[in-house]
C-alpha angles and dihedrals in degrees: 000000000000092000089057091053091051091049091050091051091053091049091053094044096086090052094053094044101040107020099090113140137158129181122218095357119206111263123199095205140342138191102217114062093188096058127063135183109243099179144001115202131177119198132168093288112022148019105233122202116195121204138190117204126188118207095208096195134028111266096030115127144206133198139162134237112221088212086077116127145171124241131194102247090210099039147025102267118122127195118200133220116269107172143323141216131210100015133079121243121230132311087028119072141188111241118201117239094196141020118281093011112174124224120190118191143159132221121201120211137175110287116273119241116255113267096034107148105179134016139191116224108210123185093168130356110216143166126267090254091059092056090077099054094096096248120111123206129202096260117150126175129209098359103190113225093193105043126061129202086228090062091052090051091054091050092050091061099076127178113247116204118202115204114198109206121200115258118264117261114275118255120219095220138102096281093052092048092055093045091052094047094245092150092154088076095053096083097066091039094053091045091054091048093051094046090050092054092044092051091048092053092046091053090051094050091046088069109101092215091055092048091050092051092048090052091052091049093049091048090052090047090050093049091049092052092050091047093056092049109274117139120241092255093049092048092050092049091052093050096044094044089077115078117230091221112034118227086216091060095247119101094189098069 
């Protein structure tokens, strides 16, 4: 029985060591916006990178440099080109015969070492000045071998729960009356508010100390008006035009 288990383990060993595969890996940045990596697969012999290219307009072209290689994004290891399928090598090229023509191809490289987390896919390393010559190369940086763009898409679709709480209990006060459109009740409410403010002002002005201070202020105001050129009648009209207790409930206006 134990010998069968050991045999089964050996049979499964190649799958666990060389069966790494990820579809639509997450890419930090890329140079060619018309070509995307659809899969990275490592088997017992190669690491295979699958691409999908879109020839956006008729007459556009695509080709591959066999100097292309993979690089460990977090180390020094380099894995060279071995062969490719579905795309011409330089100087040959595929020329689109219609707009938005799709080209699917695969590139085989030396097998990645176990434990590789991220890779750079480099068709041609070039200077900053060469980036503006109108030709895009298949250069991809920090291709994540553990995280797929599909997984991120699934996480972005989150479930939103809406909890409908019961309304708060109604209050039988002024605010509730206005909110419910019960304007018929506003008359008595406003009357009570005004009478309360009027009574408060009357109580203030019934204080002898307050009256004495008001008289002094009015005398000073009268003297100031006379000093700047107003006649006695005009000064008196200005002073007496202001009610002692405002009908609007505010004695400062």
